N, C-alpha and C positions, 0 to 999 in steps of 0.2 A: 373462677375468674371472669370478670366482666369483659365487655368489649372495650378495646382500646380506641381512643379518638386521637388520631394523629393530625388533626386540623390545626394549622398554624395561626389562623386569624382569630383574634378575640373581639369581643364587642367594643372594648376600649380602642383597639386599633381602627376599627371601622368608624367610630365617632370622631377620632382624631383626623383621619384621612378625609372624611366628609366635611369636617369643619374647615380644613385647609382649602378644600375645593371651593366651598361657599365663599370664603374670604377672598380667594383669587378672583372669582367671578364678580364679586362686589367691587373689588379694586379696578377691574377692567371697565365696569360700567361707570364708576366714579371718574376715571381718567379719560374716557372716550370723548366727552364734550371738549375738554381742553386740548385734545389732539387735533380736532378739526376746526377749532375756533379761529386760528389764524387765516383759514381759507374761506370762512363764511363771509357772505356779502353784508354790507352795511356795518357801520361802526357806531357804537354808542358814544354819546358825548361824555366828556370826562368830568365827573363831579369834583375830583381833587383839584383840577385846574380852576374851576369856577370858585370853589371855596378859598383857594389860595389867593386868587386875584381879589375877591371881596374882602378877605381879611387884610391884605396889604393895603388896599385902598381905604378901608374904614379905620385901620389901625395906625397908619403912618403916611402913606403916599398922598392921599387926597384930603387929609384933614389938617387943620391949623397946627395942632400939637397932638402927640400920641395919647395924651391923657384926656383929650376932649373929642367929642364926636362932631365938632363944628367943621363943616365941609369947606375946603379951600376952593372957591369957585374959579380961581385962576387955573387950576389943574385942568379943567375941561375946556379952557380956551386955547390950549396948546394944540398943535397939529397932531393927527393920529399917530404918526411915526414916533413922535416924542413920548406920547402916552404909552405906546407899545414898548418902548425902551424902558420907561419908568416902571412898568409892571412886569418886565422880564420876558416879554414875548417878542418874537421876531417880527410879527406883524399882527394886525387885528382882523385878519381875514374871516375867522370864524368865531369872533368874540364881539359882544355888544355890551357896553356899559351904559346904564341909564340911571338918571336920578329923577324920581317922580314924586309928586305930592301924595301924601298919605290919604287925604280925604277924597280928592277927585281923580287921582292917578294921572294927572296931566304931566306931560314930559317937561322937565325943567332943563336938564343937561343930557347930552348923549355923546358917546364916542364909539368908534369902531364901525363895523359893517352893519347895515340895517338888517333887522331880523327878517329872514326870508318868509314869503307867503306860504310856501309848501311846508307843512308841519312835519319835520323829521324828529329825530331823537335829540332833545335839547335838555341841558341841565341849567336850571335857574337857581341862583342863590341871592338871598336878600339880606341886607343889613340896614339898620336904622341910622341915619345921620341927621344933623341939624344944619339948617341954613337960617341965619338971623333969628334964632330961637324957635323956629318951627321945624317939626320933624318931617323928614322925607325918607323915601325908600331908595336905597342904593341897590340896583338890580344888575347882576352880572349873568349874561347868557352865553353859554358855550355850546356849539353844535358841530 
């Protein structure tokens, strides 16, 4: 008779246990940034807000008709509080809406707060609009 081996752990048990341990460690590393992000300093600009505002303006709010890209220049002649209400924002504190010429990038129309000199995290979204048959950039900045 040979020697009896009363060992209870097999190689399969070891591999399974080690795999579960590795997955748990990876889960903790993956979730750790999300746990501390609400307390981190500085907040990134919101690209979803910039895209939504640019889409609303170029699609219906600031154009003559939804099927055209012809800009309604009267939209930018309104006070900022009416423009903020039209785009669904409570105010334009951290939003700048500009219409610029495509060739020279000269400012044609502007609404909202002036873009600050200190360069922080800013989301910029562009759309092409037309004024009297000429193309212009509709630029929305959110910071």
